[in-house]
DOTOR-828377 format. One record per residue: x negated, y negated, z of N, C-alpha, C in turn; residue number from 1. Coordinates in steps of 0.02 Angstrom, whole numbers, plus 50000, padded with zeros to 5 digits. Last residue first. Example, Ala and Ser with C-alpha at 12.3 -4.5 7.8 and 13.67 -1.06 7.14 Angstrom:
<atoms>
ATOM    n_X    n_Y    n_Z   ca_X   ca_Y   ca_Z    c_X    c_Y    c_Z    i
ATOM  49358  50112  50354  49316  50053  50357  49355  49998  50394    2
ATOM  49340  50284  50390  49385  50225  50390  49340  50165  50390    1
</atoms>
This chain:
<atoms>
ATOM    n_X    n_Y    n_Z   ca_X   ca_Y   ca_Z    c_X    c_Y    c_Z    i
ATOM  55604  51227  48990  55581  51270  48943  55623  51341  48915  184
ATOM  55716  51075  48974  55681  51133  49015  55653  51195  48958  183
ATOM  55676  50913  48918  55717  50967  48898  55668  51031  48946  182
ATOM  55697  50769  48940  55655  50802  48962  55679  50879  48966  181
ATOM  55718  50603  48875  55748  50658  48891  55683  50709  48907  180
ATOM  55699  50428  48925  55674  50474  48907  55708  50545  48923  179
ATOM  55806  50326  48934  55731  50299  48920  55701  50361  48892  178
ATOM  55966  50282  48925  55922  50350  48927  55848  50311  48916  177
ATOM  56044  50169  49025  56026  50175  48961  55971  50236  48951  176
ATOM  56202  50118  49099  56139  50149  49080  56110  50171  49023  175
ATOM  56252  49971  49195  56247  49996  49124  56195  50047  49119  174
ATOM  56353  49935  49326  56293  49940  49293  56304  49971  49225  173
ATOM  56484  49803  49301  56472  49865  49329  56391  49878  49291  172
ATOM  56510  49672  49258  56571  49720  49253  56563  49791  49286  171
ATOM  56389  49595  49275  56450  49588  49332  56496  49630  49324  170
ATOM  56265  49720  49278  56310  49673  49243  56361  49662  49302  169
ATOM  56105  49800  49290  56173  49773  49320  56195  49730  49291  168
ATOM  56042  49938  49206  56046  49864  49210  56126  49842  49237  167
ATOM  55941  50061  49223  56002  50036  49250  56004  49976  49251  166
ATOM  55877  50203  49133  55848  50129  49168  55933  50097  49176  165
ATOM  55838  50360  49171  55876  50316  49144  55850  50241  49182  164
ATOM  55778  50517  49126  55763  50460  49149  55783  50410  49133  163
ATOM  55864  50670  49123  55852  50626  49093  55829  50565  49137  162
ATOM  55838  50850  49100  55852  50801  49152  55839  50742  49108  161
ATOM  55915  51008  49055  55854  50952  49045  55879  50906  49094  160
ATOM  56014  51096  49037  55968  51105  48992  55907  51051  49011  159
ATOM  56144  51160  49122  56087  51117  49125  56032  51128  49089  158
ATOM  56295  51204  49059  56223  51203  49071  56182  51146  49070  157
ATOM  56423  51155  49182  56393  51152  49123  56342  51177  49124  156
ATOM  56616  51184  49200  56550  51214  49228  56502  51192  49158  155
ATOM  56737  51096  49296  56720  51120  49233  56650  51165  49253  154
ATOM  56825  51041  49382  56824  51007  49324  56791  51042  49264  153
ATOM  56951  51115  49488  56874  51146  49444  56863  51081  49379  152
ATOM  57019  51013  49627  56997  51023  49542  56941  51061  49513  151
ATOM  57077  50987  49727  57020  51048  49727  57006  51074  49661  150
ATOM  57141  50875  49802  57123  50881  49753  57060  50931  49767  149
ATOM  57195  50834  49953  57231  50880  49903  57198  50899  49846  148
ATOM  57081  50744  49982  57097  50797  50018  57146  50846  49976  147
ATOM  57125  50631  49887  57065  50672  49878  57051  50745  49918  146
ATOM  57238  50593  49925  57254  50626  49875  57165  50666  49861  145
ATOM  57196  50539  50046  57241  50586  50052  57254  50620  49981  144
ATOM  57105  50437  50009  57075  50506  50040  57129  50561  50041  143
ATOM  57215  50363  49953  57157  50376  49907  57121  50451  49943  142
ATOM  57262  50314  50058  57299  50339  50027  57259  50372  49971  141
ATOM  57157  50233  50129  57181  50313  50164  57243  50348  50106  140
ATOM  57127  50131  50089  57103  50189  50054  57125  50245  50082  139
ATOM  57216  50020  50083  57249  50056  50033  57211  50135  50038  138
ATOM  57082  49911  50124  57159  49930  50110  57174  49987  50064  137
ATOM  56947  49915  50159  56985  49969  50183  57052  49984  50171  136
ATOM  56813  49878  50007  56849  49852  50060  56914  49908  50098  135
ATOM  56752  49939  49913  56729  49875  49931  56771  49844  49996  134
ATOM  56678  50099  49887  56731  50064  49935  56705  50001  49937  133
ATOM  56640  50154  49733  56601  50127  49799  56664  50098  49823  132
ATOM  56664  50308  49636  56694  50246  49667  56650  50225  49714  131
ATOM  56609  50434  49600  56661  50405  49555  56683  50333  49577  130
ATOM  56452  50526  49602  56485  50469  49628  56543  50443  49577  129
ATOM  56426  50690  49618  56438  50637  49567  56492  50579  49588  128
ATOM  56316  50768  49702  56382  50741  49698  56385  50692  49641  127
ATOM  56198  50868  49824  56213  50827  49747  56288  50832  49748  126
ATOM  56108  50843  49935  56198  50871  49929  56210  50820  49867  125
ATOM  55983  50896  50044  56000  50878  49977  56080  50887  49970  124
ATOM  55962  50787  50188  55959  50853  50164  56002  50840  50070  123
ATOM  55864  50630  50194  55936  50655  50206  55929  50731  50163  122
ATOM  55747  50571  50151  55741  50593  50218  55817  50650  50223  121
ATOM  55648  50573  50001  55716  50565  50027  55729  50613  50099  120
ATOM  55494  50491  49981  55542  50538  49969  55604  50532  50028  119
ATOM  55460  50346  49884  55483  50384  49947  55520  50438  49939  118
ATOM  55339  50365  49760  55392  50350  49783  55414  50387  49846  117
ATOM  55169  50404  49727  55202  50333  49766  55294  50320  49807  116
ATOM  55171  50497  49661  55147  50438  49632  55185  50374  49672  115
ATOM  55194  50604  49755  55133  50589  49723  55110  50534  49696  114
ATOM  55340  50587  49751  55302  50565  49808  55213  50557  49802  113
ATOM  55383  50658  49629  55373  50566  49630  55356  50552  49693  112
ATOM  55342  50780  49662  55303  50757  49610  55303  50677  49607  111
ATOM  55439  50799  49768  55369  50812  49771  55342  50768  49741  110
ATOM  55561  50786  49699  55538  50741  49754  55469  50744  49773  109
ATOM  55559  50875  49592  55565  50798  49587  55545  50758  49651  108
ATOM  55569  50988  49675  55490  50967  49620  55510  50896  49615  107
ATOM  55692  50977  49741  55631  50980  49771  55565  50966  49747  106
ATOM  55760  50978  49613  55768  50919  49661  55717  50920  49703  105
ATOM  55729  51107  49568  55719  51051  49530  55716  50984  49581  104
ATOM  55789  51183  49693  55718  51196  49682  55708  51144  49632  103
ATOM  55931  51155  49683  55890  51132  49745  55813  51134  49731  102
ATOM  55953  51217  49557  55955  51132  49557  55927  51131  49627  101
ATOM  55910  51352  49581  55890  51318  49534  55888  51244  49535  100
ATOM  56021  51396  49676  55959  51377  49712  55919  51346  49648   99
ATOM  56188  51319  49602  56138  51374  49623  56061  51343  49650   98
ATOM  56310  51213  49671  56246  51216  49630  56217  51291  49657   97
ATOM  56443  51130  49646  56442  51193  49673  56359  51210  49632   96
ATOM  56490  50953  49672  56438  51009  49620  56410  51054  49668   95
ATOM  56615  50841  49683  56574  50896  49702  56528  50931  49639   94
ATOM  56645  50676  49656  56658  50731  49643  56609  50794  49662   93
ATOM  56677  50542  49781  56648  50575  49738  56672  50631  49718   92
ATOM  56660  50383  49850  56701  50421  49839  56656  50463  49782   91
ATOM  56571  50301  49988  56564  50326  49926  56601  50374  49905   90
ATOM  56614  50255  50101  56577  50197  50070  56580  50233  49994   89
ATOM  56760  50264  50221  56702  50291  50164  56681  50235  50139   88
ATOM  56824  50278  50355  56800  50207  50316  56757  50228  50267   87
ATOM  56837  50376  50412  56901  50367  50381  56883  50286  50363   86
ATOM  56733  50508  50403  56720  50441  50425  56811  50433  50382   85
ATOM  56647  50616  50388  56700  50621  50436  56717  50580  50449   84
ATOM  56547  50587  50272  56605  50635  50276  56659  50630  50323   83
ATOM  56520  50421  50241  56510  50470  50279  56576  50529  50266   82
ATOM  56575  50487  50071  56543  50497  50122  56528  50420  50173   81
ATOM  56700  50627  50018  56674  50553  50015  56625  50531  50074   80
ATOM  56776  50731  49878  56758  50704  49951  56733  50630  49954   79
ATOM  56821  50870  49786  56805  50800  49793  56791  50784  49872   78
ATOM  56802  51012  49658  56823  50981  49711  56798  50897  49735   77
ATOM  56651  51036  49542  56715  51043  49566  56735  51017  49651   76
ATOM  56576  51093  49429  56593  51027  49453  56645  51037  49481   75
ATOM  56429  51216  49426  56508  51190  49439  56509  51131  49447   74
ATOM  56296  51239  49327  56325  51219  49383  56382  51205  49389   73
ATOM  56169  51337  49270  56220  51325  49262  56234  51295  49328   72
ATOM  56001  51325  49183  56042  51351  49232  56115  51304  49235   71
ATOM  55845  51336  49104  55921  51311  49093  55965  51346  49134   70
ATOM  55688  51341  49207  55729  51360  49161  55780  51342  49160   69
ATOM  55548  51227  49243  55628  51246  49243  55654  51270  49187   68
ATOM  55414  51185  49206  55424  51237  49240  55496  51270  49252   67
ATOM  55446  51084  49124  55412  51138  49088  55423  51205  49127   66
ATOM  55492  51001  49200  55537  51015  49146  55496  51085  49118   65
ATOM  55364  50949  49285  55432  50979  49307  55469  51019  49256   64
ATOM  55288  50884  49173  55273  50945  49208  55327  50983  49254   63
ATOM  55388  50773  49135  55372  50831  49092  55342  50889  49118   62
ATOM  55378  50713  49255  55438  50742  49219  55440  50796  49181   61
ATOM  55248  50668  49261  55277  50718  49320  55352  50745  49287   60
ATOM  55253  50582  49137  55208  50637  49135  55213  50691  49196   59
ATOM  55343  50488  49183  55361  50525  49128  55306  50591  49130   58
ATOM  55285  50421  49279  55354  50453  49312  55359  50498  49242   57
ATOM  55172  50370  49220  55157  50404  49264  55241  50450  49288   56
ATOM  55266  50268  49125  55209  50334  49095  55184  50387  49155   55
ATOM  55303  50194  49216  55351  50228  49178  55310  50290  49169   54
ATOM  55223  50076  49252  55236  50164  49306  55278  50206  49260   53
ATOM  55233  49994  49175  55173  50026  49159  55175  50093  49210   52
ATOM  55346  49929  49217  55332  49965  49140  55281  50019  49153   51
ATOM  55389  49940  49389  55337  49908  49324  55342  49975  49263   50
ATOM  55556  49976  49454  55468  49994  49442  55453  49942  49389   49
ATOM  55670  49988  49573  55646  49938  49523  55569  49969  49517   48
ATOM  55731  50154  49606  55728  50085  49601  55684  50048  49550   47
ATOM  55756  50290  49578  55677  50268  49577  55673  50182  49613   46
ATOM  55851  50412  49630  55850  50347  49620  55779  50324  49637   45
ATOM  55851  50578  49578  55817  50539  49605  55826  50469  49590   44
ATOM  55973  50622  49533  55946  50668  49560  55886  50629  49604   43
ATOM  56151  50606  49483  56083  50578  49499  56050  50628  49530   42
ATOM  56255  50643  49366  56227  50663  49436  56171  50646  49437   41
ATOM  56366  50544  49293  56320  50563  49282  56296  50592  49366   40
ATOM  56468  50411  49201  56454  50459  49241  56408  50510  49241   39
ATOM  56482  50308  49111  56424  50295  49169  56420  50365  49216   38
ATOM  56585  50321  49030  56522  50327  49016  56466  50335  49054   37
ATOM  56692  50297  49123  56677  50354  49103  56604  50370  49070   36
ATOM  56640  50189  49284  56659  50192  49208  56628  50277  49174   35
ATOM  56680  50206  49440  56638  50219  49395  56671  50231  49319   34
ATOM  56769  50077  49541  56764  50123  49514  56711  50135  49452   33
ATOM  56745  50000  49685  56713  49993  49620  56726  50047  49576   32
ATOM  56910  49967  49754  56865  50024  49749  56829  49999  49675   31
ATOM  57027  49942  49844  56967  49893  49827  56901  49933  49821   30
ATOM  57187  50012  49788  57125  50016  49839  57070  49955  49809   29
ATOM  57280  50061  49699  57261  49977  49713  57213  49962  49763   28
ATOM  57317  50165  49640  57332  50155  49722  57320  50092  49734   27
ATOM  57272  50189  49515  57340  50165  49521  57363  50145  49597   26
ATOM  57150  50237  49541  57153  50160  49513  57222  50141  49538   25
ATOM  57185  50382  49545  57154  50346  49606  57173  50266  49588   24
ATOM  57201  50396  49403  57251  50417  49444  57234  50378  49512   23
ATOM  57085  50370  49335  57135  50338  49325  57197  50337  49367   22
ATOM  56993  50470  49407  56985  50404  49431  57043  50354  49406   21
ATOM  57049  50582  49335  57051  50566  49418  57052  50503  49440   20
ATOM  57001  50557  49217  57085  50563  49229  57100  50543  49297   19
ATOM  56861  50557  49238  56885  50495  49214  56976  50498  49218   18
ATOM  56851  50700  49251  56844  50654  49316  56864  50590  49294   17
ATOM  56896  50733  49112  56937  50755  49171  56917  50727  49237   16
ATOM  56774  50664  49042  56857  50648  49026  56906  50667  49088   15
ATOM  56675  50733  49106  56680  50661  49101  56775  50632  49079   14
ATOM  56708  50857  49023  56707  50847  49101  56711  50766  49129   13
ATOM  56681  50839  48906  56751  50858  48919  56754  50856  48986   12
ATOM  56546  50784  48882  56599  50744  48879  56670  50754  48909   11
ATOM  56435  50847  49043  56463  50839  48968  56538  50801  48966   10
ATOM  56330  50743  49112  56379  50773  49107  56404  50780  49037    9
ATOM  56133  50728  49138  56203  50709  49096  56255  50755  49105    8
ATOM  56053  50694  49282  56093  50764  49253  56138  50727  49195    7
ATOM  55919  50591  49329  55994  50614  49323  55999  50667  49266    6
ATOM  55831  50454  49397  55827  50531  49368  55891  50561  49363    5
ATOM  55818  50288  49369  55838  50354  49408  55838  50412  49360    4
ATOM  55769  50115  49387  55768  50170  49357  55792  50217  49389    3
ATOM  55744  49957  49342  55788  49985  49393  55792  50040  49354    2
ATOM  55604  49859  49311  55646  49897  49269  55674  49948  49320    1
</atoms>
């Protein structure tokens, strides 16, 4: 089972992000765009795991969520990875975050490491993926639009985390919430 841990994004913000995606789609670049219903903030990609391991993950996420209080994040700005490249692989919407989000991420990394998941080597850089670049044609037009976009999509209160299953399909991944973990 392919899984990841994420924060759900409010419908009103998903709509605003989806409007940006529709604008970018008009450019006609070779990009696999994220569907509105699939917009989320990934905290940790777990990858393929056996169903039996879900219980271990669930126990750790219950422990983590019992220590965290709800907090707010801003969904603002746009960019791409690699950052200084004119050949990006990932297009994203930014997340302005308080220390609580980094603490949550560090707790997830630590606790998932205890049950055998590889810890992230890169620095924490929260973002909402909106597209994966498939080819370079017309991508410079997309980058120009993203450079000029400093949109504040909104602010959300993060009240918990979700363990998702990702099912790969020909028209894109489909995400199913396996379990929700509310903060204290």
